[in-house]
TISEGU-802184 format. One record per atom (N, C-alpha, C, O, CB): chain; z, x, y; residue in one letter. Coordinates in pm, 1 decimal, always signed. Glycine has a CB too. Example, Ala and Ser with C-alpha at 12.3 -4.5 7.8 and 13.67 -1.06 7.14 Angstrom:
<rs>
R  A  +780.0  +1319.0  -569.0  a .
R  A  +780.0  +1230.0  -450.0  a .
R  A  +780.0  +1320.0  -330.0  a .
R  A  +846.5  +1423.6  -331.9  a .
R  A  +904.6  +1130.8  -447.3  a .
R  A  +708.0  +1285.0  -225.0  s .
R  A  +714.0  +1367.0  -106.0  s .
R  A  +787.0  +1290.0  +3.0  s .
R  A  +803.9  +1340.9  +113.8  s .
R  A  +572.5  +1408.4  -59.8  s .
</rs>
This chain:
<rs>
R  A  +244.5  -331.3  -889.0  m .
R  A  +358.3  -285.7  -791.8  m .
R  A  +496.0  -285.0  -908.3  m .
R  A  +517.5  -370.0  -994.7  m .
R  A  +379.8  -415.4  -637.4  m .
R  A  +564.0  -181.5  -883.2  t .
R  A  +679.4  -208.8  -961.3  t .
R  A  +798.8  -207.1  -837.8  t .
R  A  +863.7  -116.2  -786.1  t .
R  A  +699.3  -87.7  -1092.6  t .
R  A  +793.7  -345.1  -819.3  i .
R  A  +910.7  -394.6  -703.8  i .
R  A  +939.0  -517.6  -778.0  i .
R  A  +861.7  -578.0  -852.3  i .
R  A  +857.6  -425.8  -522.3  i .
R  A  +1066.8  -548.5  -746.5  e .
R  A  +1142.9  -669.9  -803.9  e .
R  A  +1088.9  -781.5  -705.7  e .
R  A  +1045.4  -764.2  -591.9  e .
R  A  +1322.1  -653.0  -801.8  e .
R  A  +1102.8  -911.6  -782.6  n .
R  A  +1042.8  -1028.9  -681.5  n .
R  A  +1140.0  -1051.3  -576.6  n .
R  A  +1084.2  -1066.7  -467.9  n .
R  A  +1014.8  -1177.3  -754.9  n .
R  A  +1263.8  -1058.4  -572.0  p .
R  A  +1362.2  -1082.8  -432.8  p .
R  A  +1342.2  -961.8  -327.9  p .
R  A  +1369.3  -971.6  -208.2  p .
R  A  +1541.9  -1085.9  -477.1  p .
R  A  +1277.9  -816.5  -406.3  t .
R  A  +1280.0  -738.6  -291.8  t .
R  A  +1154.7  -753.8  -219.5  t .
R  A  +1164.2  -741.3  -97.4  t .
R  A  +1306.0  -601.7  -322.5  t .
R  A  +1034.7  -779.0  -269.3  l .
R  A  +943.1  -832.7  -229.9  l .
R  A  +898.3  -956.8  -140.5  l .
R  A  +797.7  -965.7  -70.2  l .
R  A  +914.7  -833.6  -308.1  l .
R  A  +1006.1  -1056.4  -163.0  v .
R  A  +1015.2  -1176.1  -95.5  v .
R  A  +1068.7  -1110.3  +40.2  v .
R  A  +1011.7  -1135.4  +146.4  v .
R  A  +1112.0  -1293.7  -171.3  v .
R  A  +1167.3  -1034.8  +34.9  r .
R  A  +1257.2  -1007.6  +148.0  r .
R  A  +1147.3  -899.5  +244.0  r .
R  A  +1144.0  -896.1  +367.0  r .
R  A  +1423.8  -927.9  +86.2  r .
R  A  +1073.8  -827.2  +162.3  l .
R  A  +956.6  -745.7  +212.0  l .
R  A  +864.5  -846.1  +312.9  l .
R  A  +850.0  -834.3  +434.6  l .
R  A  +862.8  -687.2  +73.4  l .
R  A  +811.1  -941.4  +229.2  l .
R  A  +726.3  -1026.9  +319.8  l .
R  A  +772.9  -1108.6  +438.7  l .
R  A  +709.9  -1136.0  +540.8  l .
R  A  +669.1  -1114.7  +243.3  l .
R  A  +903.5  -1143.5  +402.2  d .
R  A  +982.2  -1232.3  +485.8  d .
R  A  +971.3  -1171.8  +629.3  d .
R  A  +944.0  -1235.8  +730.9  d .
R  A  +1136.4  -1244.3  +433.7  d .
R  A  +998.3  -1032.1  +620.6  s .
R  A  +1004.2  -946.9  +732.7  s .
R  A  +873.3  -928.2  +783.6  s .
R  A  +845.1  -958.7  +899.5  s .
R  A  +1065.3  -821.3  +703.2  s .
R  A  +789.2  -878.4  +701.6  l .
R  A  +630.2  -886.0  +784.4  l .
R  A  +584.5  -999.1  +837.7  l .
R  A  +532.6  -984.7  +948.4  l .
R  A  +512.3  -856.4  +699.7  l .
R  A  +587.3  -1115.5  +791.0  e .
R  A  +624.6  -1237.1  +877.8  e .
R  A  +680.5  -1297.3  +975.8  e .
R  A  +635.0  -1384.4  +1049.9  e .
R  A  +654.4  -1280.6  +847.6  e .
R  A  +801.8  -1237.7  +973.2  e .
R  A  +908.2  -1242.0  +1124.6  e .
R  A  +847.0  -1153.8  +1195.7  e .
R  A  +862.5  -1183.2  +1314.3  e .
R  A  +1081.4  -1194.0  +1119.0  e .
R  A  +776.1  -1046.6  +1181.5  q .
R  A  +735.4  -945.7  +1285.8  q .
R  A  +575.3  -979.8  +1328.9  q .
R  A  +508.7  -904.3  +1399.8  q .
R  A  +752.7  -782.7  +1219.6  q .
R  A  +530.8  -1095.0  +1278.4  g .
R  A  +425.1  -1134.7  +1307.8  g .
R  A  +279.3  -1061.7  +1259.4  g .
R  A  +172.4  -1064.4  +1320.4  g .
R  A  +445.2  -1142.0  +1429.4  g .
R  A  +310.1  -994.8  +1128.4  l .
R  A  +202.1  -919.1  +1071.6  l .
R  A  +144.2  -934.5  +989.5  l .
R  A  +49.0  -862.1  +960.7  l .
R  A  +213.3  -835.2  +1048.5  l .
R  A  +186.6  -1048.7  +913.2  i .
R  A  +116.9  -1153.9  +824.5  i .
R  A  +154.7  -1288.8  +848.0  i .
R  A  +237.9  -1332.0  +927.8  i .
R  A  +141.0  -1130.8  +683.5  i .
R  A  +61.8  -1366.2  +745.0  e .
R  A  +91.8  -1501.0  +749.8  e .
R  A  +57.1  -1541.7  +609.3  e .
R  A  -38.9  -1497.9  +545.8  e .
R  A  +16.1  -1579.3  +862.8  e .
R  A  +135.5  -1620.3  +571.7  r .
R  A  +116.5  -1711.2  +399.1  r .
R  A  +54.7  -1825.7  +437.9  r .
R  A  +85.7  -1890.4  +537.9  r .
R  A  +274.8  -1767.4  +300.1  r .
R  A  -50.5  -1857.9  +344.7  r .
R  A  -113.3  -1960.7  +381.8  r .
R  A  -132.0  -2037.6  +212.9  r .
R  A  -148.9  -1969.4  +111.8  r .
R  A  -256.7  -1911.6  +477.3  r .
R  A  -124.6  -2187.0  +213.1  h .
R  A  -127.1  -2246.1  +65.5  h .
R  A  -259.8  -2219.2  +13.6  h .
R  A  -358.5  -2235.5  +85.3  h .
R  A  -97.8  -2407.6  +55.9  h .
R  A  -268.4  -2179.4  -105.1  s .
R  A  -419.9  -2179.5  -184.5  s .
R  A  -460.4  -2308.8  -245.2  s .
R  A  -400.5  -2389.8  -315.9  s .
R  A  -424.3  -2074.8  -310.8  s .
R  A  -599.5  -2302.7  -188.1  e .
R  A  -634.5  -2462.8  -232.3  e .
R  A  -656.7  -2468.4  -382.9  e .
R  A  -650.8  -2574.8  -444.4  e .
R  A  -781.6  -2525.7  -156.4  e .
R  A  -682.7  -2349.5  -441.6  r .
R  A  -680.3  -2386.6  -603.4  r .
R  A  -590.5  -2422.2  -660.3  r .
R  A  -597.9  -2517.2  -738.3  r .
R  A  -706.2  -2304.5  -683.5  r .
R  A  -457.4  -2342.2  -632.5  d .
R  A  -306.8  -2339.1  -722.3  d .
R  A  -219.1  -2372.2  -643.1  d .
R  A  -167.9  -2277.4  -583.6  d .
R  A  -252.7  -2204.1  -785.5  d .
R  A  -164.8  -2515.5  -608.0  r .
R  A  -53.8  -2520.7  -518.4  r .
R  A  +45.5  -2471.7  -524.9  r .
R  A  +129.8  -2515.9  -446.8  r .
R  A  -19.1  -2606.2  -498.6  r .
R  A  +84.3  -2368.2  -610.0  r .
R  A  +201.3  -2274.0  -646.0  r .
R  A  +185.0  -2154.0  -584.5  r .
R  A  +285.7  -2087.5  -560.4  r .
R  A  +217.7  -2247.0  -790.5  r .
R  A  +39.8  -2099.2  -544.0  a .
R  A  +21.1  -1986.9  -503.7  a .
R  A  -5.0  -1982.5  -361.9  a .
R  A  -79.3  -2066.0  -310.3  a .
R  A  -67.0  -1934.9  -574.0  a .
R  A  +60.0  -1875.7  -284.0  r .
R  A  +52.4  -1864.8  -125.8  r .
R  A  -31.0  -1729.5  -112.2  r .
R  A  -8.4  -1627.7  -177.6  r .
R  A  +217.2  -1855.4  -42.6  r .
R  A  -131.3  -1745.1  -16.5  l .
R  A  -217.6  -1640.3  -10.7  l .
R  A  -166.2  -1525.8  +127.8  l .
R  A  -138.3  -1595.1  +225.6  l .
R  A  -375.3  -1714.0  +6.6  l .
R  A  -154.2  -1424.8  +147.4  l .
R  A  -104.7  -1347.2  +257.3  l .
R  A  -255.5  -1306.4  +314.5  l .
R  A  -357.6  -1283.9  +249.5  l .
R  A  +5.2  -1212.3  +208.9  l .
R  A  -235.9  -1304.7  +447.7  y .
R  A  -337.9  -1273.4  +555.5  y .
R  A  -273.6  -1200.6  +657.7  y .
R  A  -166.0  -1236.6  +705.4  y .
R  A  -403.5  -1396.1  +616.4  y .
R  A  -346.2  -1081.1  +700.1  l .
R  A  -294.9  -991.5  +814.5  l .
R  A  -336.3  -1048.1  +936.7  l .
R  A  -453.3  -1070.7  +967.5  l .
R  A  -344.9  -846.1  +808.7  l .
R  A  -223.3  -1072.9  +1014.2  t .
R  A  -256.5  -1143.3  +1171.1  t .
R  A  -330.4  -1025.1  +1219.6  t .
R  A  -345.2  -917.1  +1162.4  t .
R  A  -107.3  -1188.9  +1287.1  t .
R  A  -389.1  -1076.5  +1373.2  n .
R  A  -426.5  -963.5  +1448.8  n .
R  A  -335.7  -861.3  +1450.1  n .
R  A  -375.8  -752.1  +1410.0  n .
R  A  -452.7  -994.9  +1573.2  n .
R  A  -198.4  -873.9  +1494.8  a .
R  A  -114.5  -782.8  +1523.6  a .
R  A  -92.1  -682.9  +1388.0  a .
R  A  -70.0  -561.8  +1390.6  a .
R  A  +9.8  -855.2  +1576.3  a .
R  A  -104.1  -767.8  +1272.6  g .
R  A  -102.1  -686.8  +1137.3  g .
R  A  -237.4  -597.7  +1133.5  g .
R  A  -235.6  -486.5  +1080.7  g .
R  A  -96.3  -795.8  +997.5  g .
R  A  -346.2  -647.6  +1187.4  e .
R  A  -446.4  -571.7  +1183.7  e .
R  A  -467.6  -421.0  +1238.1  e .
R  A  -510.1  -316.8  +1188.4  e .
R  A  -519.2  -642.2  +1230.9  e .
R  A  -407.8  -467.3  +1388.1  r .
R  A  -394.3  -337.9  +1480.2  r .
R  A  -294.9  -245.0  +1417.7  r .
R  A  -320.3  -125.9  +1436.1  r .
R  A  -343.4  -372.8  +1633.9  r .
R  A  -190.7  -271.3  +1350.2  f .
R  A  -67.7  -229.0  +1293.0  f .
R  A  -132.2  -124.7  +1175.1  f .
R  A  -115.4  -2.9  +1168.4  f .
R  A  +31.4  -367.3  +1233.7  f .
R  A  -210.9  -211.1  +1085.0  m .
R  A  -292.3  -149.5  +993.3  m .
R  A  -392.9  +6.9  +1017.1  m .
R  A  -387.9  +119.0  +966.6  m .
R  A  -376.3  -264.1  +966.5  m .
R  A  -480.0  -59.0  +1120.7  s .
R  A  -532.6  +56.0  +1174.8  s .
R  A  -488.1  +163.0  +1219.5  s .
R  A  -535.3  +273.6  +1193.2  s .
R  A  -582.9  +35.7  +1244.0  s .
R  A  -365.4  +135.1  +1312.3  d .
R  A  -294.8  +258.1  +1386.8  d .
R  A  -244.3  +379.5  +1266.6  d .
R  A  -259.1  +501.7  +1267.0  d .
R  A  -143.0  +190.9  +1480.5  d .
R  A  -166.9  +269.4  +1147.8  l .
R  A  -83.5  +346.5  +1022.9  l .
R  A  -239.7  +426.1  +973.3  l .
R  A  -245.9  +548.7  +982.0  l .
R  A  +12.7  +209.7  +870.0  l .
R  A  -336.3  +362.6  +932.6  n .
R  A  -469.8  +423.3  +890.1  n .
R  A  -496.6  +573.2  +954.7  n .
R  A  -509.5  +670.3  +880.2  n .
R  A  -591.0  +319.8  +938.3  n .
R  A  -503.2  +583.9  +1082.9  e .
R  A  -504.8  +667.2  +1168.1  e .
R  A  -409.0  +774.4  +1138.7  e .
R  A  -450.4  +878.6  +1088.0  e .
R  A  -490.0  +609.2  +1279.9  e .
R  A  -313.2  +762.1  +1159.7  r .
R  A  -193.1  +842.4  +1160.9  r .
R  A  -182.6  +904.7  +1011.8  r .
R  A  -143.9  +1021.3  +1004.0  r .
R  A  -60.3  +749.9  +1203.5  r .
R  A  -215.6  +832.4  +888.9  a .
R  A  -229.6  +895.4  +740.0  a .
R  A  -323.5  +1000.6  +746.8  a .
R  A  -309.9  +1113.8  +700.4  a .
R  A  -280.6  +792.4  +625.9  a .
R  A  -440.1  +944.6  +821.2  n .
R  A  -553.7  +1055.4  +829.7  n .
R  A  -526.6  +1160.5  +890.7  n .
R  A  -563.7  +1265.8  +838.9  n .
R  A  -667.1  +1019.9  +888.5  n .
R  A  -462.1  +1164.0  +1004.6  v .
R  A  -409.5  +1303.4  +1043.2  v .
R  A  -345.4  +1367.7  +970.2  v .
R  A  -380.8  +1482.3  +942.6  v .
R  A  -340.7  +1311.1  +1136.9  v .
R  A  -217.3  +1304.7  +911.1  l .
R  A  -106.9  +1363.2  +835.1  l .
R  A  -189.0  +1427.9  +714.8  l .
R  A  -159.3  +1542.2  +680.1  l .
R  A  +12.4  +1247.7  +787.3  l .
R  A  -289.2  +1360.3  +651.2  q .
R  A  -354.3  +1404.3  +517.2  q .
R  A  -420.6  +1524.2  +573.9  q .
R  A  -407.9  +1621.5  +499.6  q .
R  A  -463.5  +1291.3  +439.0  q .
R  A  -485.6  +1546.6  +679.4  e .
R  A  -560.6  +1660.1  +713.9  e .
R  A  -451.9  +1775.6  +723.5  e .
R  A  -478.5  +1887.7  +680.3  e .
R  A  -645.0  +1636.0  +850.7  e .
R  A  -320.1  +1744.2  +784.9  e .
R  A  -234.6  +1858.1  +839.4  e .
R  A  -223.0  +1904.9  +698.5  e .
R  A  -251.4  +2020.4  +666.5  e .
R  A  -83.9  +1823.7  +930.9  e .
R  A  -175.5  +1802.5  +603.0  m .
R  A  -119.6  +1859.2  +456.2  m .
R  A  -189.8  +1915.8  +390.7  m .
R  A  -136.5  +2004.2  +323.6  m .
R  A  -76.8  +1779.5  +366.6  m .
R  A  -327.1  +1898.6  +376.3  l .
R  A  -393.9  +1935.1  +285.3  l .
R  A  -481.4  +2075.5  +361.6  l .
R  A  -557.5  +2146.0  +295.2  l .
R  A  -475.1  +1803.7  +228.4  l .
R  A  -462.3  +2091.9  +466.0  k .
R  A  -518.7  +2209.5  +504.9  k .
R  A  -529.6  +2380.0  +433.7  k .
R  A  -433.8  +2452.9  +408.0  k .
R  A  -457.4  +2209.9  +614.1  k .
R  A  -648.8  +2405.0  +417.7  g .
R  A  -672.1  +2541.4  +360.2  g .
R  A  -642.2  +2515.0  +191.2  g .
R  A  -627.2  +2610.1  +114.5  g .
R  A  -558.2  +2666.1  +439.2  g .
R  A  -637.0  +2394.3  +153.2  i .
R  A  -651.5  +2355.3  -47.0  i .
R  A  -825.2  +2308.1  -20.8  i .
R  A  -891.6  +2245.4  +61.8  i .
R  A  -504.9  +2153.8  -139.3  i .
R  A  -845.4  +2384.7  -151.3  e .
R  A  -1000.6  +2358.4  -201.3  e .
R  A  -976.1  +2227.5  -276.5  e .
R  A  -877.4  +2189.4  -339.4  e .
R  A  -1075.4  +2489.3  -311.3  e .
R  A  -1109.0  +2162.2  -248.9  n .
R  A  -1107.9  +2029.7  -301.4  n .
R  A  -1096.9  +2039.3  -455.4  n .
R  A  -1036.4  +1951.2  -516.3  n .
R  A  -1234.9  +1951.6  -256.5  n .
R  A  -1156.7  +2149.6  -523.8  t .
R  A  -1162.8  +2172.8  -679.6  t .
R  A  -1008.8  +2197.5  -713.4  t .
R  A  -967.5  +2175.7  -827.3  t .
R  A  -1267.5  +2313.7  -728.2  t .
R  A  -913.0  +2249.8  -598.0  d .
R  A  -794.4  +2274.4  -623.9  d .
R  A  -714.6  +2116.6  -645.2  d .
R  A  -657.0  +2097.1  -752.2  d .
R  A  -743.3  +2371.0  -506.5  d .
R  A  -714.8  +2017.2  -548.2  l .
R  A  -686.5  +1904.8  -535.3  l .
R  A  -720.5  +1826.6  -662.0  l .
R  A  -637.0  +1766.5  -729.6  l .
R  A  -741.0  +1864.9  -424.4  l .
R  A  -877.8  +1834.8  -692.4  e .
R  A  -910.3  +1768.8  -796.9  e .
R  A  -833.9  +1813.4  -941.4  e .
R  A  -832.2  +1733.4  -1034.9  e .
R  A  -1052.8  +1781.0  -799.1  e .
R  A  -784.6  +1917.8  -950.4  v .
R  A  -699.8  +1962.3  -1062.3  v .
R  A  -550.9  +1880.9  -1068.9  v .
R  A  -497.9  +1810.2  -1154.6  v .
R  A  -677.4  +2125.7  -1043.5  v .
R  A  -515.9  +1921.6  -950.9  a .
R  A  -386.3  +1849.4  -904.6  a .
R  A  -366.2  +1721.6  -966.4  a .
R  A  -288.4  +1697.6  -1058.7  a .
R  A  -384.1  +1825.5  -756.9  a .
R  A  -468.1  +1615.3  -888.7  l .
R  A  -496.5  +1490.1  -893.7  l .
R  A  -466.9  +1453.1  -1064.0  l .
R  A  -388.2  +1371.7  -1112.4  l .
R  A  -651.8  +1467.9  -832.1  l .
R  A  -553.8  +1538.3  -1124.7  r .
R  A  -577.9  +1523.6  -1313.5  r .
R  A  -436.2  +1521.2  -1334.4  r .
R  A  -382.2  +1420.0  -1379.1  r .
R  A  -667.4  +1675.5  -1421.9  r .
R  A  -366.3  +1633.4  -1303.3  v .
R  A  -216.1  +1674.6  -1357.9  v .
R  A  -145.1  +1552.5  -1337.8  v .
R  A  -81.2  +1504.6  -1431.5  v .
R  A  -135.1  +1804.1  -1275.8  v .
R  A  -149.3  +1491.2  -1215.4  f .
R  A  -39.9  +1398.6  -1161.8  f .
R  A  -69.4  +1291.9  -1234.1  f .
R  A  +23.3  +1216.8  -1264.6  f .
R  A  -34.2  +1366.8  -1008.5  f .
R  A  -225.0  +1257.3  -1283.7  e .
R  A  -212.9  +1117.1  -1350.8  e .
R  A  -200.5  +1163.8  -1476.0  e .
R  A  -185.6  +1057.4  -1536.1  e .
R  A  -333.3  +1008.2  -1334.6  e .
R  A  -196.2  +1247.3  -1557.2  q .
R  A  -155.9  +1288.1  -1700.3  q .
R  A  +32.1  +1255.4  -1668.0  q .
R  A  +103.3  +1181.9  -1736.4  q .
R  A  -215.0  +1493.2  -1746.7  q .
R  A  +57.8  +1303.9  -1593.8  v .
R  A  +227.8  +1287.6  -1574.2  v .
R  A  +220.3  +1142.6  -1580.7  v .
R  A  +250.4  +1090.5  -1688.1  v .
R  A  +311.4  +1351.1  -1415.3  v .
R  A  +190.0  +1079.4  -1497.4  m .
R  A  +211.8  +927.0  -1484.6  m .
R  A  +177.7  +870.5  -1623.6  m .
R  A  +272.1  +820.5  -1684.8  m .
R  A  +115.0  +855.9  -1364.8  m .
R  A  +61.2  +871.0  -1680.4  e .
R  A  +4.3  +829.2  -1796.9  e .
R  A  +152.4  +882.8  -1924.0  e .
R  A  +225.4  +796.7  -1972.9  e .
R  A  -175.3  +919.2  -1812.7  e .
R  A  +162.1  +970.5  -1942.6  n .
R  A  +298.5  +1007.0  -2012.1  n .
R  A  +412.4  +941.3  -1980.3  n .
R  A  +490.8  +913.3  -2071.0  n .
R  A  +334.2  +1134.7  -1992.4  n .
R  A  +437.6  +910.0  -1862.7  a .
R  A  +556.8  +865.8  -1786.7  a .
R  A  +605.1  +694.2  -1882.8  a .
R  A  +706.2  +650.1  -1937.4  a .
R  A  +497.6  +845.3  -1584.9  a .
R  A  +453.8  +642.8  -1855.6  t .
R  A  +406.3  +496.3  -1889.2  t .
R  A  +415.5  +463.1  -2039.6  t .
R  A  +430.7  +348.3  -2081.2  t .
R  A  +252.5  +474.5  -1844.0  t .
R  A  +406.0  +563.6  -2111.8  r .
R  A  +436.4  +583.6  -2252.1  r .
R  A  +579.5  +540.3  -2323.0  r .
R  A  +590.5  +498.7  -2438.3  r .
R  A  +420.0  +722.8  -2269.2  r .
R  A  +679.8  +558.4  -2233.6  r .
R  A  +794.1  +603.5  -2292.5  r .
R  A  +827.9  +450.3  -2285.5  r .
R  A  +935.5  +408.8  -2328.6  r .
R  A  +891.5  +728.4  -2218.8  r .
</rs>
């Protein structure tokens, strides 16, 4: 992920305050914290995935799979070229 640590910490703090995730200490590494979705987080993700699927169907309506495959290959090449800089 291309996100700065302070930004990530604020995001995780917010998700925890909303009751969507919980942080737990790692048994293997005392410095590490593990992230878990709460029941509310699971419901939120389920709803989000359903909405994303509906949106995807609407946005890709009438586009052939072969055209999508070509577009994805082009975007992947663009991203690869960008990371070489």
